[in-house]
N, CA, C and O of each residue as an XYZ file, in Angstrom:
352
protein
N     -20.711    -17.804     27.240
C     -20.470    -17.313     25.913
C     -19.550    -16.096     25.999
O     -19.773    -15.189     26.800
N     -18.521    -16.092     25.168
C     -17.570    -14.971     25.137
C     -18.225    -13.738     24.529
O     -18.930    -13.814     23.523
N     -17.978    -12.625     25.156
C     -18.519    -11.371     24.644
C     -17.610    -10.836     23.554
O     -16.393    -10.778     23.733
N     -18.177    -10.451     22.443
C     -17.409     -9.896     21.326
C     -17.144     -8.421     21.603
O     -18.054     -7.643     21.889
N     -15.884     -8.072     21.510
C     -15.481     -6.689     21.734
C     -15.601     -5.901     20.428
O     -15.266     -6.424     19.365
N     -16.066     -4.664     20.488
C     -16.115     -3.846     19.275
C     -14.702     -3.522     18.807
O     -13.774     -3.479     19.615
N     -14.533     -3.295     17.510
C     -13.204     -2.924     17.019
C     -12.745     -1.614     17.643
O     -13.542     -0.712     17.902
N     -11.443     -1.533     17.878
C     -10.863     -0.321     18.445
C     -10.137      0.449     17.358
O      -9.472     -0.129     16.498
N     -10.277      1.742     17.415
C      -9.543      2.640     16.533
C      -8.730      3.555     17.437
O      -9.281      4.289     18.257
N      -7.403      3.500     17.274
C      -6.519      4.332     18.075
C      -5.765      5.293     17.167
O      -5.378      4.921     16.060
N      -5.553      6.508     17.615
C      -4.801      7.487     16.824
C      -3.685      8.083     17.667
O      -3.739      8.087     18.897
N      -2.673      8.583     16.972
C      -1.554      9.198     17.657
C      -0.695      9.990     16.695
O      -0.964     10.047     15.495
N       0.333     10.594     17.237
C       1.226     11.392     16.401
C       2.585     11.523     17.069
O       2.760     11.181     18.238
N       3.525     12.018     16.313
C       4.865     12.297     16.829
C       5.458     13.464     16.061
O       5.239     13.611     14.859
N       6.201     14.278     16.761
C       6.934     15.356     16.122
C       8.439     15.140     16.256
O       9.226     16.062     16.040
N       8.835     13.915     16.614
C      10.248     13.572     16.694
C      10.874     13.675     15.301
O      10.227     13.334     14.311
N      12.102     14.132     15.214
C      12.769     14.318     13.916
C      13.466     13.056     13.413
O      13.590     12.868     12.203
N      13.921     12.187     14.317
C      14.565     10.935     13.914
C      13.485      9.900     13.632
O      12.579      9.733     14.448
N      13.552      9.190     12.489
C      12.469      8.263     12.135
C      12.233      7.173     13.162
O      11.082      6.826     13.430
N      13.291      6.622     13.745
C      13.115      5.559     14.735
C      12.376      6.067     15.977
O      11.497      5.386     16.506
N      12.735      7.257     16.430
C      12.081      7.849     17.597
C      10.627      8.197     17.294
O       9.756      8.019     18.145
N      10.365      8.689     16.099
C       9.002      9.053     15.721
C       8.102      7.825     15.641
O       6.977      7.845     16.141
N       8.590      6.760     15.014
C       7.782      5.545     14.902
C       7.574      4.932     16.282
O       6.480      4.451     16.577
N       8.598      4.938     17.132
C       8.454      4.426     18.488
C       7.360      5.183     19.232
O       6.499      4.570     19.865
N       7.390      6.507     19.160
C       6.387      7.323     19.853
C       4.994      7.054     19.302
O       4.039      6.932     20.068
N       4.869      6.960     17.983
C       3.578      6.660     17.372
C       3.092      5.285     17.812
O       1.919      5.120     18.146
N       3.986      4.295     17.813
C       3.611      2.938     18.212
C       3.103      2.902     19.649
O       2.183      2.143     19.955
N       3.683      3.705     20.534
C       3.223      3.755     21.919
C       1.758      4.178     21.994
O       1.032      3.756     22.895
N       1.327      5.006     21.053
C      -0.047      5.512     21.072
C      -1.037      4.591     20.357
O      -2.198      4.510     20.758
N      -0.596      3.894     19.304
C      -1.579      3.181     18.478
C      -1.441      1.670     18.455
O      -2.280      1.001     17.851
N      -0.414      1.096     19.089
C      -0.280     -0.361     19.078
C      -1.400     -0.972     19.917
O      -1.782     -0.426     20.953
N      -1.916     -2.101     19.463
C      -2.964     -2.804     20.188
C      -2.872     -4.296     19.905
O      -2.277     -4.710     18.910
N      -3.462     -5.102     20.783
C      -3.301     -6.559     20.743
C      -3.720     -7.182     19.413
O      -2.967     -7.969     18.839
N      -4.867     -6.853     18.934
C      -5.375     -7.470     17.701
C      -5.322     -6.487     16.541
O      -6.303     -6.303     15.820
N      -4.182     -5.868     16.374
C      -3.997     -4.863     15.330
C      -4.096     -5.521     13.950
O      -3.498     -6.570     13.714
N      -4.836     -4.911     13.063
C      -5.000     -5.462     11.729
C      -4.514     -4.523     10.629
O      -3.963     -4.966      9.621
N      -4.722     -3.228     10.831
C      -4.373     -2.243      9.817
C      -3.820     -0.998     10.490
O      -4.358     -0.528     11.492
N      -2.738     -0.471      9.929
C      -2.144      0.784     10.398
C      -2.046      1.723      9.213
O      -1.576      1.335      8.143
N      -2.487      2.948      9.398
C      -2.333      3.993      8.381
C      -1.439      5.069      8.975
O      -1.722      5.597     10.051
N      -0.346      5.397      8.261
C       0.612      6.382      8.751
C       0.801      7.471      7.698
O       0.998      7.180      6.519
N       0.741      8.710      8.131
C       0.946      9.866      7.272
C       2.170     10.589      7.820
O       2.195     10.969      8.990
N       3.192     10.783      6.975
C       4.466     11.268      7.500
C       5.115     12.281      6.575
O       4.848     12.320      5.374
N       5.966     13.091      7.163
C       6.718     14.106      6.442
C       7.705     13.455      5.467
O       8.270     12.399      5.755
N       7.898     14.078      4.347
C       8.862     13.568      3.359
C      10.305     13.843      3.789
O      11.238     13.433      3.099
N      10.500     14.522      4.905
C      11.858     14.799      5.385
C      12.508     13.594      6.056
O      13.726     13.575      6.237
N      11.719     12.588      6.428
C      12.298     11.390      7.049
C      13.100     10.606      6.014
O      12.698     10.513      4.854
N      14.234     10.043      6.432
C      15.053      9.203      5.564
C      14.295      7.892      5.340
O      14.010      7.155      6.284
N      13.977      7.620      4.080
C      13.036      6.561      3.707
C      13.440      5.164      4.191
O      12.593      4.437      4.708
N      14.692      4.774      4.040
C      15.106      3.433      4.445
C      15.009      3.248      5.956
O      14.555      2.205      6.426
N      15.423      4.233      6.701
C      15.331      4.153      8.167
C      13.879      4.132      8.625
O      13.520      3.392      9.541
N      13.054      4.940      7.989
C      11.637      4.982      8.331
C      10.975      3.642      8.047
O      10.236      3.124      8.884
N      11.234      3.081      6.877
C      10.644      1.790      6.510
C      11.053      0.692      7.486
O      10.219     -0.115      7.896
N      12.315      0.659      7.855
C      12.800     -0.358      8.791
C      12.123     -0.216     10.155
O      11.749     -1.214     10.770
N      11.969      1.007     10.622
C      11.331      1.233     11.920
C       9.861      0.833     11.889
O       9.360      0.240     12.844
N       9.172      1.151     10.808
C       7.762      0.768     10.681
C       7.624     -0.746     10.668
O       6.757     -1.292     11.350
N       8.468     -1.433      9.900
C       8.413     -2.905      9.867
C       8.680     -3.495     11.250
O       8.031     -4.463     11.647
N       9.622     -2.923     11.977
C       9.963     -3.444     13.300
C       8.814     -3.291     14.298
O       8.604     -4.172     15.131
N       8.080     -2.204     14.226
C       7.024     -1.946     15.202
C       5.657     -2.483     14.804
O       4.835     -2.776     15.672
N       5.402     -2.614     13.516
C       4.059     -2.995     13.078
C       4.063     -4.232     12.181
O       3.315     -4.297     11.206
N       4.904     -5.210     12.510
C       5.031     -6.405     11.669
C       3.778     -7.272     11.686
O       3.595     -8.095     10.789
N       2.910     -7.108     12.684
C       1.694     -7.921     12.783
C       0.526     -7.345     11.980
O      -0.553     -7.937     11.969
N       0.713     -6.232     11.325
C      -0.412     -5.555     10.669
C      -0.093     -5.217      9.223
O       1.067     -5.166      8.814
N      -1.141     -4.991      8.471
C      -1.007     -4.387      7.149
C      -0.763     -2.898      7.397
O      -1.469     -2.275      8.189
N       0.232     -2.331      6.722
C       0.565     -0.920      6.910
C       0.400     -0.187      5.586
O       0.912     -0.615      4.552
N      -0.318      0.915      5.638
C      -0.499      1.795      4.496
C       0.050      3.149      4.912
O      -0.284      3.647      5.987
N       0.879      3.745      4.084
C       1.449      5.030      4.455
C       1.682      5.918      3.254
O       1.748      5.448      2.118
N       1.804      7.204      3.516
C       2.133      8.145      2.450
C       2.729      9.407      3.054
O       2.526      9.719      4.227
N       3.469     10.118      2.219
C       4.024     11.396      2.656
C       2.941     12.464      2.612
O       1.926     12.328      1.928
N       3.187     13.519      3.356
C       2.210     14.599      3.457
C       2.889     15.958      3.315
O       4.114     16.071      3.375
N       2.085     16.957      3.130
C       2.575     18.335      3.103
C       2.321     19.001      4.452
O       2.323     20.227      4.558
N       2.108     18.199      5.459
C       1.808     18.639      6.810
C       0.962     17.565      7.460
O       0.280     16.806      6.771
N       1.000     17.494      8.767
C       0.284     16.449      9.463
C      -0.721     17.062     10.434
O      -0.534     18.175     10.925
N      -1.783     16.318     10.698
C      -2.784     16.743     11.671
C      -2.831     15.680     12.749
O      -3.053     14.503     12.466
N      -2.621     16.097     13.981
C      -2.644     15.180     15.108
C      -3.427     15.776     16.254
O      -4.103     16.792     16.091
N      -3.340     15.146     17.416
C      -4.083     15.642     18.572
C      -3.753     17.091     18.940
O      -4.587     17.790     19.515
N      -2.540     17.541     18.608
C      -2.146     18.921     18.917
C      -2.484     19.895     17.795
O      -2.171     21.082     17.892
N      -3.113     19.413     16.741
C      -3.458     20.270     15.616
C      -2.518     20.062     14.442
O      -1.912     18.999     14.303
N      -2.398     21.079     13.599
C      -1.563     21.005     12.402
C      -0.101     21.252     12.746
O       0.215     22.140     13.539
N       0.781     20.474     12.154
C       2.217     20.683     12.288
C       2.897     20.145     11.045
O       2.264     19.471     10.232
N       4.158     20.431     10.892
C       4.919     20.010      9.716
C       6.212     19.351     10.180
O       6.879     19.857     11.082
N       6.567     18.224      9.567
C       7.820     17.571      9.896
C       7.680     16.393     10.838
O       8.677     15.967     11.422
N       6.501     15.856     11.009
C       6.284     14.737     11.917
C       5.482     13.640     11.257
O       5.541     13.462     10.040
N       4.734     12.908     12.056
C       3.875     11.855     11.523
C       2.649     11.702     12.390
O       2.663     12.009     13.582
N       1.595     11.224     11.775
C       0.375     10.882     12.507
C      -0.102      9.546     11.962
O       0.238      9.158     10.845
N      -0.888      8.854     12.761
C      -1.342      7.549     12.329
C      -2.548      7.056     13.099
O      -2.955      7.628     14.110
N      -3.100      5.979     12.586
C      -4.286      5.360     13.181
C      -4.163      3.850     13.013
O      -3.636      3.366     12.012
N      -4.654      3.118     13.999
C      -4.665      1.656     13.897
C      -6.081      1.149     14.100
O      -6.886      1.744     14.817
N      -6.357      0.034     13.448
C      -7.663     -0.629     13.538
C      -7.433     -2.059     13.985
O      -8.389     -2.820     14.134
């Protein structure tokens, strides 16, 4: 009988200024095999079209929910101008 694995929750962040680099760094921390949902909180300074394209490219297998923030909280604490996220 196959053992059922508990759901995994992964979190990460990026302080990269370019949207493609930031999403890539975040994806390195939170991508997982059976990803179902990604929540991303990001600075409003990112160029929206580039950010959206990068998110679609990295998280096409999951439902993605995101919003802009007035600051982000990640493993390094509070910062401004980056992104943080979690995957389930």
